[in-house]
C-alpha positions in Angstrom: -68.6 -4.9 56.8 -66.2 -6.2 59.4 -68.5 -9.0 60.3 -68.8 -9.9 56.6 -65.1 -10.1 56.1 -64.9 -12.6 59.0 -67.1 -15.0 57.1 -64.4 -16.3 54.8 -61.9 -16.6 57.6 -64.4 -18.4 59.8 -65.9 -20.7 57.2 -63.8 -23.6 58.5 -64.9 -22.7 62.1 -68.5 -22.8 61.1 -68.2 -26.2 59.5 -66.3 -27.5 62.5 -68.9 -26.1 64.9 -71.7 -27.7 62.9 -70.0 -31.1 63.1 -69.5 -30.7 66.8 -73.3 -30.2 67.3 -74.2 -32.8 64.8 -77.3 -33.9 66.6 -79.0 -30.5 66.4 -79.7 -28.9 63.1 -80.4 -25.2 63.4 -82.6 -23.2 61.0 -82.5 -19.4 61.1 -85.8 -17.8 60.0 -85.7 -14.1 59.1 -88.9 -12.2 58.7 -90.8 -9.2 59.9 -92.6 -9.9 63.2 -93.4 -6.3 63.8 -94.4 -3.4 61.5 -96.7 -3.3 58.5 -95.5 -6.6 57.1 -95.6 -8.5 60.4 -98.3 -10.9 59.0 -95.5 -12.7 57.2 -93.7 -13.6 60.3 -96.8 -14.8 62.0 -97.9 -17.0 59.1 -94.3 -18.4 58.7 -94.0 -19.2 62.4 -97.5 -20.8 62.8 -96.9 -23.0 59.7 -93.5 -24.1 60.9 -95.0 -25.0 64.3 -97.8 -26.8 62.6 -95.4 -28.8 60.4 -93.3 -29.8 63.4 -96.5 -30.8 65.3 -97.3 -33.2 62.4 -93.7 -34.4 61.6 -92.0 -33.9 65.0 -89.1 -31.7 65.9 -86.4 -34.2 65.0 -85.3 -36.2 61.9 -83.8 -39.6 62.4 -82.7 -38.7 66.0 -81.4 -35.3 65.1 -83.2 -32.4 66.7 -84.3 -29.6 64.4 -84.3 -26.1 66.1 -85.9 -23.1 64.4 -84.5 -19.8 65.5 -86.7 -16.8 64.7 -85.4 -13.3 64.2 -87.5 -10.1 63.5 -85.8 -8.2 60.7 -88.6 -5.6 60.7 -88.6 -5.8 56.9 -85.2 -3.9 56.8 -82.5 -5.2 54.5 -79.6 -3.8 56.7 -81.0 -5.5 59.8 -81.6 -8.7 57.8 -77.9 -8.8 56.9 -76.8 -8.2 60.5 -79.1 -10.9 61.8 -78.0 -13.3 59.1 -74.4 -12.8 60.1 -75.3 -13.4 63.8 -77.2 -16.6 62.9 -74.3 -17.9 60.8 -71.4 -17.0 63.1 -72.9 -17.2 66.6 -75.8 -19.7 66.2 -74.1 -21.9 63.6 -77.2 -22.4 61.6 -77.2 -24.9 58.8 -80.0 -23.1 56.9 -81.4 -19.6 56.6 -85.0 -19.2 55.6 -88.0 -16.8 55.6 -87.4 -13.7 53.6 -90.7 -11.9 53.1 -89.6 -9.0 50.8 -87.1 -9.0 48.0 -84.6 -6.5 49.5 -84.3 -8.8 52.5 -83.1 -11.7 50.3 -80.8 -9.6 48.2 -79.1 -8.3 51.3 -77.7 -11.7 52.2 -76.8 -13.0 48.7 -73.0 -12.5 48.9 -73.0 -13.4 52.6 -74.5 -16.9 52.0 -72.3 -17.4 49.0 -69.1 -16.8 51.1 -70.4 -18.9 54.0 -71.9 -21.6 51.8 -75.0 -21.5 53.8 -78.2 -22.3 51.8 -81.2 -20.0 52.0 -84.7 -21.3 51.4 -86.8 -18.4 50.2 -90.4 -18.6 51.6 -91.7 -15.5 49.9 -89.5 -12.9 48.3 -90.6 -12.9 44.7 -88.4 -10.9 42.3 -87.3 -13.1 39.4 -83.6 -12.3 39.7 -83.1 -13.5 43.3 -82.1 -17.1 42.7 -79.4 -15.9 40.2 -77.8 -13.7 42.9 -76.4 -16.7 44.8 -76.0 -20.4 44.0 -77.1 -21.1 47.6 -80.7 -19.7 47.1 -83.6 -22.1 46.6 -87.1 -20.7 46.3 -90.2 -22.6 47.4 -92.6 -19.7 47.0 -92.9 -18.1 43.5 -91.5 -15.7 41.1 -94.0 -12.9 40.8 -93.9 -13.0 37.0 -95.9 -16.2 37.3 -99.0 -14.4 38.7 -99.6 -12.6 35.4 -99.7 -15.9 33.4 -103.5 -16.7 33.8 -104.7 -13.1 33.3 -104.4 -12.7 29.5 -106.5 -15.8 29.0 -109.1 -14.3 31.2 -108.9 -11.0 29.2 -109.5 -13.1 26.1 -112.4 -15.0 27.5 -114.1 -11.9 28.8 -113.3 -9.9 25.7 -111.5 -7.2 27.8 -110.3 -4.3 25.6 -108.8 -1.8 28.2 -106.8 -2.0 31.4 -105.3 0.4 34.0 -102.3 -0.9 36.1 -101.7 0.1 39.8 -98.3 -1.4 40.6 -96.2 -1.3 43.8 -92.9 0.4 42.9 -90.3 -2.2 43.8 -88.7 -5.1 41.9 -91.5 -7.7 42.2 -94.0 -5.1 41.1 -91.9 -4.2 38.0 -91.6 -7.9 37.2 -95.4 -8.4 37.3 -96.0 -5.3 35.3 -93.5 -6.5 32.6 -95.0 -10.0 32.5 -98.6 -8.7 32.1 -97.7 -6.2 29.4 -95.8 -8.9 27.6 -98.7 -11.3 27.9 -101.2 -8.9 26.4 -99.0 -7.1 23.8 -100.3 -9.2 20.9 -103.9 -8.8 22.1 -106.4 -6.0 21.3 -106.1 -4.6 24.8 -105.4 -0.9 25.3 -103.3 0.1 28.4 -104.9 3.3 29.6 -102.3 4.0 32.3 -99.6 2.5 34.5 -99.0 3.9 38.0 -96.1 2.8 40.2 -97.0 3.4 43.8 -94.3 3.8 46.5 -94.0 1.0 49.0 -94.4 3.6 51.7 -97.8 4.7 50.4 -100.8 4.4 52.8 -103.3 6.6 50.9 -104.4 5.0 47.7 -107.2 7.5 46.9 -105.4 9.6 44.3 -104.3 6.5 42.4 -107.7 4.9 42.4 -109.3 8.2 41.5 -107.1 8.5 38.4 -107.9 5.0 37.5 -111.6 5.7 37.8 -111.3 8.8 35.5 -109.5 6.6 32.9 -112.6 4.4 32.9 -110.9 1.1 31.9 -112.8 -2.2 31.8 -110.3 -3.7 34.3 -108.1 -2.3 37.0 -105.1 -4.6 37.5 -103.3 -4.2 40.8 -100.1 -5.6 42.4 -99.4 -4.8 46.0 -97.5 -6.5 48.9 -99.9 -8.7 50.9 -101.1 -7.3 54.2 -102.2 -3.8 55.1 -101.4 -2.3 51.7 -103.3 -4.9 49.7 -106.4 -4.6 52.0 -106.3 -0.8 51.7 -106.1 -0.7 47.9 -109.0 -3.1 47.5 -111.1 -1.1 50.0 -110.3 2.0 48.0 -111.6 0.4 44.8 -114.9 -0.3 46.5 -115.0 3.1 48.2 -114.5 5.0 44.9 -117.4 3.2 43.3 -115.5 1.6 40.4 -117.4 -1.6 40.7 -120.7 0.2 40.3 -119.4 1.8 37.1 -118.9 -1.7 35.7 -115.1 -1.7 36.1 -113.6 -5.1 37.1 -110.8 -5.7 39.6 -108.0 -8.2 39.0 -104.8 -8.9 40.9 -102.8 -11.6 42.6 -102.3 -12.2 46.4 -104.2 -9.1 47.5 -107.4 -11.1 47.9 -106.1 -14.1 49.8 -108.9 -15.6 52.0 -107.4 -14.3 55.2 -107.8 -10.7 54.0 -111.4 -11.0 52.7 -113.3 -10.4 55.9 -111.5 -7.0 56.3 -112.5 -5.9 52.8 -116.2 -7.0 52.7 -118.6 -8.1 50.1 -117.6 -5.5 47.6 -114.7 -7.8 46.7 -117.0 -10.4 45.3 -116.2 -11.0 41.6 -112.5 -10.0 41.9 -110.3 -12.2 39.8 -106.7 -13.1 40.6 -103.9 -15.1 39.3 -102.1 -17.0 42.1 -100.3 -20.2 43.0 -102.4 -21.2 45.9 -106.2 -21.4 46.4 -107.2 -21.9 50.0 -110.3 -23.9 49.2 -108.5 -26.7 47.2 -109.1 -30.2 48.4 -105.5 -31.5 48.2 -104.8 -33.8 51.1 -101.7 -31.8 52.2 -103.9 -28.6 52.2 -106.5 -30.3 54.3 -103.8 -31.4 56.7 -102.3 -27.9 56.9 -105.6 -26.2 57.5 -106.7 -28.8 60.1 -103.5 -28.5 62.0 -103.4 -24.7 62.0 -107.0 -24.6 63.3 -106.3 -27.1 66.0 -103.3 -25.1 67.2 -104.3 -21.5 66.7 -108.1 -21.4 66.7 -111.0 -21.7 64.3 -110.4 -18.4 62.5 -106.9 -19.4 61.4 -106.5 -19.4 57.6 -103.4 -20.4 55.7 -102.0 -18.1 53.0 -99.1 -18.2 50.6 -96.6 -17.7 53.5 -98.1 -20.7 55.3 -97.8 -22.9 52.3 -94.2 -21.8 51.5 -93.2 -22.4 55.1 -94.7 -25.8 55.1 -93.0 -26.7 51.9 -89.7 -25.2 52.9 -89.6 -27.2 56.1 -90.5 -30.3 54.1 -87.6 -29.7 51.7 -85.1 -29.2 54.6 -86.5 -32.2 56.6 -86.2 -34.5 53.5 -82.6 -33.3 53.0 -81.6 -34.0 56.6 -83.3 -37.4 56.5 -81.3 -38.4 53.4 -78.0 -36.7 54.1 -77.8 -36.5 57.9 -77.4 -33.7 60.4 -73.9 -32.7 59.1 -75.4 -31.6 55.7 -73.4 -29.0 53.9 -74.7 -26.2 51.7 -73.4 -27.8 48.6 -75.0 -31.1 49.5 -78.3 -29.5 50.1 -78.3 -27.6 46.9 -77.5 -30.7 44.9 -80.3 -32.5 46.8 -82.9 -29.8 46.1 -82.3 -29.5 42.4 -85.1 -31.4 40.6 -86.8 -32.4 43.8 -90.6 -32.9 43.4 -93.4 -33.4 46.0 -97.1 -32.8 46.7 -97.6 -29.5 48.3 -100.8 -28.0 49.8 -101.0 -25.9 46.7 -100.7 -28.9 44.3 -97.7 -30.6 42.6 -94.4 -28.7 42.8 -90.8 -29.2 41.9 -87.5 -27.3 42.0 -86.0 -26.4 38.6 -82.6 -28.1 38.5 -81.0 -25.3 36.6 -82.4 -22.2 38.3 -83.2 -23.6 41.9 -86.6 -22.0 41.2 -90.1 -23.3 42.0 -92.1 -25.0 39.2 -95.9 -25.1 40.0 -99.4 -24.7 38.8 -101.0 -21.3 38.5 -104.6 -20.7 39.2 -107.1 -18.2 38.0 -109.5 -17.6 40.9 -112.7 -15.6 41.6 -113.9 -14.3 44.9 -117.3 -15.7 45.7 -119.5 -15.8 48.8 -120.4 -19.4 49.7 -122.3 -20.4 52.9 -122.0 -16.9 54.1 -118.2 -16.8 53.7 -116.0 -15.0 51.3 -113.6 -17.4 49.5 -111.5 -17.9 46.4 -112.7 -20.5 43.9 -110.6 -21.8 41.0 -111.9 -21.2 37.6 -108.8 -22.2 35.5 -105.5 -24.0 36.0 -102.2 -23.4 34.1 -100.0 -26.4 34.9 -96.3 -26.7 35.5 -95.4 -23.0 35.1 -91.7 -22.1 35.1 -90.6 -18.5 35.8 -91.2 -16.8 32.4 -88.6 -14.1 33.1 -85.9 -16.6 33.4 -87.0 -18.4 30.2 -86.9 -15.1 28.4 -83.6 -14.0 29.9 -81.4 -17.0 30.2 -78.1 -15.1 30.7 -79.3 -12.2 32.9 -77.8 -11.8 36.3 
């Protein structure tokens, strides 16, 4: 608390220090680099390094230094590290943020310090309304449910069972999916909210199997939990019973080898498909493989880190190394560019990503498990914000 109270008093000091070191722009990246969600930190860091290999580590003569901090996925530690980065390291930007509680932990801090935070993952819809200095280049998780009702309609699905991770993004996805199907002839046979700390998904999947829906729809944080729940679906024999599996980021390409061929046919709504032929995606994949080996695969964290760096680099190039938080936010609003995922822009009102959503299906091609696009929903805005214009 004491460190936080220093922020207001030291705001002038921070600006002065930034001006004094005008030729170096510091970016503080906060993410888990250890623990169950460490994959986020690895993917962020590799993508940042790949971006800087392609675009250099300076912008118009000003060096860009990225400072990495392991927050271990803990909100309290995230806040402490953010204070250190602002006060001691004099960063011009904060970025990273793998989980929603991490981002929410710094909302009032960045508002006081007027330090912009570029969110590279945390997906709860409400986040960007918690501080005027948040800009999101990843997604609002509500978006992932957008393509699913159309698939239900096409496949004539009449029943579904939901397995949802019990935290804010999971609740958002649950609400968006239920809203999307409420006018359809689809019966919801059950909704289970699974604690974030859960490692044994057998009881949940067993109950889903007993309900015998046509589709099990899941939402879990990407990494060890998502791999485990898809494995449990296969282990419990739901596929053999004719039950289909649908989700979002649980079946990103990098996780598929750990799951196995039972995942073939799984459908997901997501904002990035690794097999797309966009030039920026080909450049990202090529650079990652060159730097980190032939088995390196980009995921949603890789794409968001690439795009977050692009946004910050473009702002520094236009506004110079002494860029303030207010200048950056004004610059970011309405900004549009070509991402590895496809065309994207920043909503000028919400500082939220606008992007295509894709319905994908896992297939095995040339002996490799991959996601293949089967439908595109263009230029999606966060549906929660559209439905709740005044919520904070």
